[in-house]
Every structure is written in C-alpha cells, then in structure tokens.
BAKOLKE-676224 format. One line per 2 residues: their letters; for each residue y, x, z of N, C-alpha, C. Coordinates in nm, 2 decimals. Each point is the difference from the previous one (the first is absolute). Layout:
<recs>
a) Y,X,Z,Y,X,Z,Y,X,Z ~ ...
</recs>
This chain:
<recs>
mg) 1.60,6.53,-6.56,0.14,0.02,-0.03,0.03,0.01,-0.14 ~ 0.10,-0.07,-0.06,0.04,-0.02,-0.12,0.09,0.11,-0.06
pv) 0.02,0.02,-0.13,0.08,0.10,-0.06,0.15,0.01,0.06 ~ 0.05,-0.12,0.03,0.13,0.00,0.04,0.02,0.06,0.13
el) -0.10,-0.03,0.09,-0.01,0.05,0.14,-0.02,0.16,0.00 ~ -0.08,0.04,-0.09,-0.02,0.14,-0.02,0.11,0.08,-0.05
lh) 0.09,-0.07,-0.08,0.10,0.06,-0.06,0.12,0.03,0.12 ~ -0.01,-0.10,0.10,0.10,0.02,0.10,-0.04,0.06,0.12
ms) -0.13,0.05,0.01,-0.06,0.05,0.12,0.07,0.14,0.03 ~ 0.01,0.01,0.13,0.05,0.14,0.05,-0.09,0.04,0.11
vf) -0.04,0.13,0.00,-0.07,0.06,0.11,0.09,0.06,0.10 ~ 0.00,-0.06,0.13,0.08,0.04,0.09,-0.05,0.11,0.10
sq) -0.14,0.00,0.00,-0.05,0.10,0.12,-0.14,0.04,-0.06 ~ -0.05,0.11,0.06,-0.13,0.04,-0.04,-0.05,0.10,0.13
sf) -0.13,0.00,0.01,-0.06,0.08,0.10,-0.15,0.04,-0.03 ~ -0.03,0.13,0.03,-0.15,0.03,-0.03,-0.07,-0.03,0.12
sp) -0.14,-0.03,-0.03,-0.09,-0.04,0.10,-0.03,0.14,0.08 ~ -0.05,-0.01,0.12,-0.03,0.12,0.08,-0.10,0.10,-0.07
cg) -0.09,-0.05,-0.07,-0.10,0.09,-0.07,0.06,0.06,-0.13 ~ 0.11,-0.06,-0.05,0.07,0.05,-0.11,-0.06,-0.05,-0.14
rf) -0.09,-0.09,0.01,-0.07,-0.06,-0.12,0.06,-0.12,-0.06 ~ 0.10,-0.06,0.08,0.06,-0.12,-0.04,0.15,0.00,0.02
la) 0.07,-0.07,-0.09,0.14,-0.01,0.02,0.03,-0.16,0.00 ~ 0.09,-0.03,0.10,0.05,-0.14,0.02,0.14,0.00,-0.06
ag) 0.03,-0.10,-0.06,0.14,-0.02,-0.05,0.05,-0.14,0.03 ~ 0.11,-0.02,0.06,0.06,-0.14,0.02,0.12,-0.03,-0.10
nn) 0.00,-0.13,-0.04,0.10,-0.03,-0.10,0.09,-0.11,0.05 ~ 0.10,-0.04,-0.08,0.10,-0.10,0.03,-0.06,-0.15,0.02
yg) -0.12,-0.03,-0.04,-0.06,-0.12,0.01,-0.07,-0.02,0.13 ~ -0.01,0.11,0.09,-0.07,-0.01,0.12,-0.15,0.04,-0.01
ei) -0.03,0.06,-0.12,-0.14,0.04,-0.01,-0.02,0.14,0.02 ~ -0.12,0.04,0.05,-0.05,0.14,0.01,-0.12,0.02,-0.09
av) 0.02,0.10,-0.09,-0.11,0.03,-0.09,-0.07,0.13,0.05 ~ -0.13,0.02,-0.01,-0.06,0.11,0.05,-0.07,0.06,-0.13
fs) 0.03,0.13,-0.02,-0.05,0.08,-0.12,-0.11,0.09,0.05 ~ -0.11,0.01,-0.08,-0.09,0.11,0.02,0.06,0.12,-0.08
ls) 0.03,0.12,0.07,0.05,0.10,-0.06,-0.10,0.09,-0.08 ~ -0.14,0.00,0.05,-0.08,0.07,-0.06,-0.04,-0.07,-0.14
aa) 0.02,-0.13,0.00,-0.04,-0.07,-0.13,0.12,0.01,-0.09 ~ 0.12,-0.02,0.06,0.12,-0.01,-0.09,0.04,0.14,-0.06
ls) -0.03,0.12,0.07,0.03,0.13,-0.04,-0.12,0.06,-0.06 ~ -0.12,-0.05,-0.02,-0.11,0.06,-0.06,0.03,0.03,-0.15
pd) -0.06,0.12,-0.05,0.02,0.04,-0.13,-0.06,-0.13,-0.11 ~ -0.09,-0.07,0.06,-0.05,-0.12,-0.08,0.06,-0.13,0.04
at) 0.12,0.00,0.06,0.07,-0.12,0.03,0.02,-0.08,-0.12 ~ -0.02,-0.14,0.03,0.04,-0.10,-0.10,0.11,-0.08,0.05
al) 0.04,-0.09,-0.07,0.11,-0.10,0.03,-0.04,-0.08,0.12 ~ -0.13,-0.03,0.01,-0.05,-0.08,0.10,-0.01,0.08,0.14
sq) -0.04,0.13,-0.02,-0.02,0.07,0.12,0.14,0.04,0.06 ~ 0.11,-0.01,-0.07,0.13,0.02,0.04,0.07,-0.13,0.08
kp) -0.07,-0.10,-0.01,0.05,-0.11,0.07,-0.04,-0.01,0.14 ~ 0.07,-0.09,0.08,-0.03,0.00,0.15,-0.15,-0.05,0.03
vl) -0.06,0.06,0.09,-0.13,-0.06,0.05,0.02,-0.11,0.08 ~ 0.11,-0.02,0.05,0.03,-0.11,0.09,0.15,-0.03,0.01
tf) 0.04,-0.13,-0.02,0.13,-0.06,0.01,0.01,-0.11,0.10 ~ 0.08,0.00,0.08,0.02,-0.12,0.10,0.13,-0.03,0.04
ta) 0.04,-0.11,0.04,0.14,-0.03,0.05,0.00,0.03,0.15 ~ 0.11,0.09,0.03,0.00,0.05,0.14,0.11,-0.08,0.07
he) 0.12,-0.03,-0.08,0.12,-0.05,0.07,0.04,-0.10,-0.11 ~ 0.09,-0.11,0.06,0.06,-0.09,-0.07,0.11,0.06,-0.09
gp) 0.07,0.10,0.04,0.10,0.08,-0.07,-0.05,0.14,-0.04 ~ 0.10,0.08,-0.05,-0.05,0.13,-0.04,-0.07,0.09,0.11
vf) -0.08,0.10,-0.05,-0.07,0.09,0.09,0.11,0.12,-0.01 ~ 0.08,0.02,0.10,0.10,0.10,0.00,-0.04,0.12,0.05
sl) -0.11,0.01,0.07,-0.05,0.13,0.06,-0.15,0.00,0.02 ~ -0.06,0.10,-0.02,-0.16,0.04,0.04,-0.01,0.12,0.06
ls) -0.09,-0.01,0.11,-0.03,0.13,0.07,-0.15,0.00,0.05 ~ -0.07,0.11,-0.03,-0.13,0.02,0.05,-0.02,0.08,0.11
td) -0.09,-0.05,0.09,-0.04,0.08,0.12,-0.13,0.05,-0.03 ~ -0.07,0.05,0.11,-0.14,0.05,-0.02,-0.09,-0.09,-0.05
ch) 0.01,-0.14,0.03,-0.09,-0.09,-0.04,0.07,-0.14,-0.05 ~ 0.13,-0.01,0.01,0.07,-0.12,-0.03,0.10,0.02,-0.11
ll) 0.03,-0.12,-0.07,0.11,0.00,-0.09,0.10,-0.10,0.06 ~ 0.14,0.04,0.03,0.09,-0.08,0.05,0.10,-0.05,-0.12
sa) 0.03,-0.12,-0.01,0.08,-0.05,-0.10,0.12,-0.08,0.06 ~ 0.12,0.02,-0.06,0.12,-0.06,0.07,0.08,-0.09,-0.13
gn) 0.03,-0.12,0.04,0.07,-0.08,-0.09,0.14,-0.06,0.06 ~ 0.02,-0.11,-0.02,0.13,-0.07,0.07,-0.04,-0.04,0.14
ge) 0.06,0.09,0.07,-0.02,-0.03,0.16,-0.14,0.00,0.06 ~ -0.09,0.05,-0.06,-0.14,0.01,0.05,-0.07,0.12,-0.04
is) -0.11,0.05,0.09,-0.07,0.12,-0.03,-0.15,-0.05,0.01 ~ -0.08,0.03,-0.09,-0.15,-0.03,0.01,-0.08,0.12,0.00
cw) -0.12,0.00,0.06,-0.09,0.10,0.01,-0.13,-0.04,-0.06 ~ -0.06,0.10,-0.10,-0.11,-0.02,-0.07,-0.09,0.11,0.02
sw) -0.12,-0.04,0.00,-0.12,0.12,0.01,-0.03,0.06,-0.12 ~ 0.02,0.13,-0.01,-0.04,0.06,-0.14,-0.14,-0.02,-0.02
sd) -0.10,0.00,0.10,-0.14,-0.03,-0.02,-0.01,-0.12,-0.05 ~ 0.07,-0.11,0.04,-0.02,-0.13,-0.05,0.06,-0.02,-0.14
lt) 0.10,0.07,-0.03,0.07,-0.01,-0.13,-0.09,0.06,-0.11 ~ -0.07,0.11,0.03,-0.11,0.05,-0.09,-0.11,-0.10,-0.03
kk) -0.03,-0.08,0.10,-0.10,-0.10,-0.02,0.06,-0.14,-0.05 ~ 0.13,0.01,-0.04,0.07,-0.11,-0.06,0.01,-0.12,0.11
nv) 0.01,0.04,0.13,0.02,-0.10,0.10,0.15,0.01,0.04 ~ 0.08,-0.10,-0.03,0.15,0.02,0.00,0.07,-0.09,0.13
kp) -0.09,-0.01,0.10,0.05,-0.08,0.11,0.08,0.10,0.09 ~ 0.13,-0.02,0.03,0.08,0.09,0.10,-0.06,0.01,0.13
lw) 0.00,0.12,0.05,-0.04,0.01,0.15,0.12,-0.06,0.09 ~ 0.12,0.01,-0.03,0.11,-0.06,0.08,0.12,0.00,-0.09
tk) 0.09,-0.10,0.04,0.14,0.00,-0.07,0.09,-0.01,0.12 ~ 0.12,0.08,-0.01,0.09,-0.01,0.12,0.14,0.00,-0.06
rp) 0.09,-0.06,0.08,0.14,0.00,-0.04,0.08,0.07,0.11 ~ 0.10,0.08,-0.03,0.10,0.05,0.09,0.07,-0.10,0.08
ny) 0.06,0.03,0.10,0.08,-0.10,0.08,0.14,-0.01,-0.05 ~ 0.01,-0.09,-0.09,0.14,-0.02,-0.05,0.07,-0.09,0.08
ks) 0.15,0.01,-0.04,0.09,-0.08,0.10,-0.03,-0.16,-0.02 ~ -0.03,-0.03,-0.12,-0.03,-0.14,-0.04,-0.12,-0.03,-0.06
sl) -0.06,-0.10,0.02,-0.13,-0.05,-0.07,0.02,-0.02,-0.15 ~ 0.12,-0.02,-0.04,0.04,-0.03,-0.13,0.03,0.13,-0.08
ei) 0.01,0.10,0.07,0.02,0.15,-0.07,-0.12,0.05,-0.05 ~ 0.00,0.02,-0.12,-0.11,0.06,-0.06,0.04,0.13,-0.09
pe) 0.03,0.11,0.06,0.04,0.11,-0.07,-0.10,0.07,-0.06 ~ 0.01,0.08,-0.10,-0.11,0.08,-0.07,-0.03,0.12,0.09
in) -0.11,0.05,-0.01,-0.04,0.12,0.08,-0.02,0.11,-0.10 ~ 0.09,0.08,-0.02,0.01,0.12,-0.11,-0.09,0.11,0.03
am) -0.02,0.04,0.12,-0.06,0.13,0.04,-0.08,-0.01,0.12 ~ -0.12,0.08,0.00,-0.08,0.00,0.11,-0.04,0.16,0.01
vl) -0.03,0.04,0.13,-0.03,0.13,0.02,-0.08,0.01,0.13 ~ -0.11,0.08,0.01,-0.08,0.01,0.12,0.06,0.11,0.11
nt) 0.01,-0.04,0.12,0.03,0.10,0.10,-0.13,0.03,0.08 ~ -0.07,0.11,-0.03,-0.12,0.03,0.06,0.00,0.04,0.14
rd) 0.12,0.05,0.05,0.02,0.04,0.13,-0.03,-0.11,0.10 ~ 0.04,-0.13,-0.04,-0.04,-0.11,0.10,-0.07,-0.12,-0.07
ns) -0.07,0.03,-0.12,-0.06,-0.09,-0.08,0.08,-0.13,-0.02 ~ 0.11,0.02,-0.05,0.10,-0.11,-0.03,0.02,-0.01,-0.16
lv) 0.05,-0.11,-0.04,0.05,-0.02,-0.13,0.14,-0.03,0.00 ~ 0.07,0.08,-0.08,0.16,-0.01,-0.01,0.03,-0.07,-0.13
vg) 0.08,-0.11,0.01,0.04,-0.08,-0.13,0.14,-0.02,-0.01 ~ 0.06,-0.01,-0.11,0.13,-0.02,-0.02,0.03,-0.09,-0.12
gg) 0.10,-0.08,0.00,0.03,-0.09,-0.11,0.13,-0.06,0.00 ~ 0.00,-0.13,-0.04,0.13,-0.06,-0.04,0.08,-0.05,0.12
dn) -0.06,0.01,0.12,0.08,-0.05,0.11,0.09,0.11,0.07 ~ 0.00,0.13,-0.08,0.08,0.12,0.04,-0.07,0.06,0.14
ni) -0.11,-0.04,0.04,-0.06,0.06,0.12,-0.13,0.06,-0.03 ~ -0.04,0.08,0.10,-0.13,0.07,0.00,-0.09,-0.06,0.10
hi) -0.12,-0.06,-0.04,-0.09,-0.05,0.11,-0.11,0.09,0.02 ~ -0.05,0.01,0.12,-0.12,0.09,0.03,-0.11,-0.09,0.06
ld) -0.11,0.00,-0.07,-0.13,-0.07,0.03,-0.09,0.09,0.07 ~ -0.04,-0.06,0.12,-0.10,0.08,0.07,-0.14,-0.03,-0.06
le) -0.07,0.08,-0.07,-0.12,-0.04,-0.07,-0.12,-0.01,0.09 ~ 0.02,0.05,0.12,-0.12,-0.01,0.10,0.00,-0.14,0.06
hg) 0.12,-0.05,0.03,0.01,-0.12,0.07,0.04,-0.12,-0.09 ~ 0.03,0.04,-0.13,0.05,-0.10,-0.09,0.13,-0.08,0.03
if) 0.09,0.06,0.05,0.13,-0.06,0.04,0.12,0.09,-0.05 ~ 0.12,-0.06,-0.03,0.11,0.08,-0.03,0.07,0.03,0.13
ka) 0.01,0.14,0.02,0.05,0.04,0.14,0.14,0.05,0.00 ~ 0.07,0.02,-0.12,0.14,0.03,0.00,0.06,-0.02,-0.13
vl) 0.14,-0.01,0.01,0.08,-0.03,-0.11,0.11,0.10,0.00 ~ 0.02,0.09,-0.09,0.10,0.10,-0.02,0.12,-0.04,-0.09
qg) 0.12,0.00,0.05,0.10,-0.04,-0.08,0.10,0.12,-0.04 ~ 0.08,-0.02,-0.10,0.09,0.11,-0.03,0.04,-0.01,-0.15
hs) -0.08,-0.06,-0.09,0.05,-0.02,-0.13,0.08,-0.11,-0.01 ~ 0.09,0.00,-0.10,0.10,-0.10,-0.04,-0.05,-0.08,-0.12
dy) -0.10,0.04,-0.06,-0.07,-0.06,-0.12,-0.14,0.01,0.00 ~ -0.06,-0.04,-0.09,-0.16,-0.01,-0.01,-0.04,0.14,0.02
vh) -0.13,0.01,0.07,-0.07,0.14,0.00,-0.11,-0.01,-0.11 ~ 0.02,0.12,-0.08,-0.07,0.01,-0.11,-0.12,0.10,0.00
cl) 0.00,0.11,0.08,-0.10,0.10,0.01,0.00,0.06,0.15 ~ -0.12,0.05,0.03,-0.02,0.04,0.14,-0.08,0.13,-0.02
sv) 0.02,0.08,0.11,-0.10,0.12,0.02,0.00,0.03,0.14 ~ -0.11,0.07,0.04,-0.01,0.04,0.14,-0.03,0.15,0.01
re) 0.09,0.05,0.09,-0.02,0.15,0.02,-0.06,0.01,0.14 ~ -0.14,0.03,-0.01,-0.09,-0.01,0.11,0.04,0.11,0.11
re) 0.02,0.12,-0.04,0.03,0.11,0.10,0.14,-0.02,0.07 ~ 0.09,-0.06,-0.07,0.13,-0.04,0.07,0.01,-0.12,0.05
ae) -0.11,-0.09,-0.01,-0.01,-0.13,0.05,0.12,-0.09,-0.05 ~ 0.03,0.01,-0.13,0.11,-0.07,-0.06,-0.04,-0.09,-0.11
il) 0.07,-0.11,-0.02,-0.02,-0.10,-0.12,0.13,0.03,-0.07 ~ -0.03,0.02,-0.14,0.13,0.02,-0.09,-0.02,-0.13,-0.08
sg) 0.11,-0.06,-0.02,0.01,-0.13,-0.09,0.11,0.02,-0.10 ~ -0.02,-0.06,-0.12,0.11,-0.01,-0.09,0.03,-0.14,-0.06
gg) 0.11,-0.03,-0.03,0.02,-0.14,-0.06,0.14,-0.01,-0.07 ~ 0.04,-0.13,-0.02,0.11,-0.02,-0.08,0.13,0.02,0.10
gr) 0.12,-0.01,-0.06,0.11,0.02,0.08,0.08,0.13,-0.04 ~ 0.11,0.02,0.06,0.08,0.13,-0.02,0.03,0.08,0.12
sc) -0.11,0.01,0.09,0.03,0.08,0.11,-0.13,0.06,0.04 ~ 0.01,0.11,0.09,-0.11,0.08,0.05,0.00,-0.02,0.15
ed) -0.11,-0.04,0.07,-0.01,-0.02,0.13,-0.10,0.09,0.07 ~ 0.02,0.06,0.10,-0.09,0.08,0.07,-0.02,-0.08,0.13
vg) -0.12,-0.08,0.01,-0.02,-0.07,0.12,-0.11,0.06,0.09 ~ 0.04,0.01,0.13,-0.10,0.06,0.09,-0.02,-0.09,0.12
qq) -0.13,-0.01,0.06,-0.01,-0.07,0.11,0.00,0.09,0.13 ~ 0.09,-0.04,0.10,0.01,0.09,0.12,0.01,-0.11,0.12
dg) -0.09,0.01,0.09,0.01,-0.09,0.11,0.00,-0.16,-0.04 ~ -0.06,-0.03,-0.11,0.01,-0.13,-0.04,0.12,-0.05,-0.08
sv) 0.10,0.10,-0.02,0.12,-0.05,-0.07,-0.01,0.06,-0.13 ~ 0.09,-0.04,-0.09,-0.01,0.05,-0.14,0.15,0.05,-0.04
ca) 0.00,0.13,-0.03,0.11,0.07,-0.05,0.00,0.02,-0.16 ~ 0.13,-0.02,-0.04,0.00,0.00,-0.16,0.12,0.09,-0.04
lr) -0.02,0.09,-0.09,0.10,0.09,-0.06,0.01,-0.05,-0.15 ~ 0.12,-0.05,-0.04,0.01,-0.04,-0.15,0.09,0.09,-0.07
rd) -0.06,0.02,-0.12,0.08,0.08,-0.11,0.01,-0.08,-0.13 ~ 0.10,0.03,-0.06,0.03,-0.06,-0.14,-0.09,0.07,-0.11
lq) -0.07,-0.08,-0.07,-0.08,0.05,-0.12,0.04,-0.10,-0.12 ~ -0.04,0.05,-0.11,0.03,-0.07,-0.11,-0.12,-0.11,-0.04
vr) -0.11,0.03,0.01,-0.11,-0.07,-0.06,-0.10,-0.06,0.11 ~ -0.02,0.05,0.10,-0.12,-0.03,0.08,0.03,0.01,0.15
el) -0.09,-0.04,0.08,0.02,0.01,0.15,-0.13,0.07,0.06 ~ 0.01,0.08,0.10,-0.12,0.06,0.05,0.02,-0.02,0.15
cs) -0.12,-0.01,0.05,-0.01,0.00,0.16,-0.11,0.08,0.05 ~ 0.03,0.07,0.11,-0.09,0.08,0.07,-0.03,-0.06,0.14
ts) -0.12,-0.04,0.04,-0.02,-0.06,0.12,-0.11,0.08,0.08 ~ 0.03,0.03,0.13,-0.09,0.06,0.07,-0.10,-0.10,0.05
vr) -0.14,0.04,0.01,-0.10,-0.10,0.04,-0.08,0.06,0.13 ~ 0.07,0.09,0.06,-0.07,0.06,0.13,0.00,-0.11,0.10
</recs>
C-alpha cells in the first residue's frame, strides 16, 4: 500500500481475539490487519513490532464491522458476512470458513452491514445495516431465520439485552420506534427525536 492510500485510510472496526493477545482492525479498503498486542505494547517495542503481523483482504469494500466469538472472527462489509478462524489467522491462514449474505429484496441490492452482535440465548448473530432492517442468522444451521423491520433509515448500532430477551438498535432518521413481536405481528410506537432513531425488539 502506497503513501496516498495510507493517507486516506480509515479504520472502521476493531475486535480483540478471544485470548486477548491480538487485535484485528478493518479499514475502508476491505483489509483486516492483525496486531500482536504483546509485541506492540512491549517496553522494548520497535516500529516494526508495532506493525501488523498479518494483513489480508477480507471484502471488496470497507470492513464496517468486526466481532469475535470464542474461536472465530466475524467480518462484515457491503452486503456480506465472513467467518474466519482465529486459530488459522494466528497461523497466517486467511481462508474464510464461510461467507453469507442476508436475504435482501433484490440481488442488485448491496447495502453495507454496519453492526453485528451475538445473541447467546439462541446462538444467533444479529446484523443491521443500510437496508434499514435487522437480520438474524442462525449460527447452528447457517441460515437467516428472521428479518425485523421498524427503522426508516439505516441501522447503525445494535445491542442485546439477554435477560429481557430484547434487541436494541439505533440508526439514522428523526424518530424513535419501540417494536415488539407478539403472535407474529409487529407493533410500533413512534416518537419524534432530533438526531437519531431507536428500536427495541422482543426476541422471545
């Protein structure tokens, strides 16, 4: 990568490895860089030891979100999610275990995926992005099992309240919606806000 590319590089996402010894960072060029924290933060650290121990291209577009599980690194770009083994990455093997795309309305639709969060209650991955929807991936069976609607603009961030079995989502727009699933139907309560939109969705 040349000096011009470095000048215009932006880091959009980061995630620690399960062991805490490595940090993965995703940039606007679709690359993931893996840093050794023990080497980079050592009292004897040099400029070389502060460089990534591994850099690879994960997506054609920017890496908007990174998330680590007990043994995997999940990366999200424009319309797709890839899964990498942390064990393989530490051995500099950069082949993805799988790549999946949410069920979008059109095959030509490639919205960015801005946020991912794990729901440990049912071993699912919750993702949100530029199509204004929340998609839920069943990690055990590898299929998208639900689409939650309610936002009028892109979904920018997600959180799971496990005890209350709720998904909280925030995004663009000028309204606040409280969305709950009851008997398969979706109810929404909209309030005016100045700068953002919030949703609360039951996942029971």
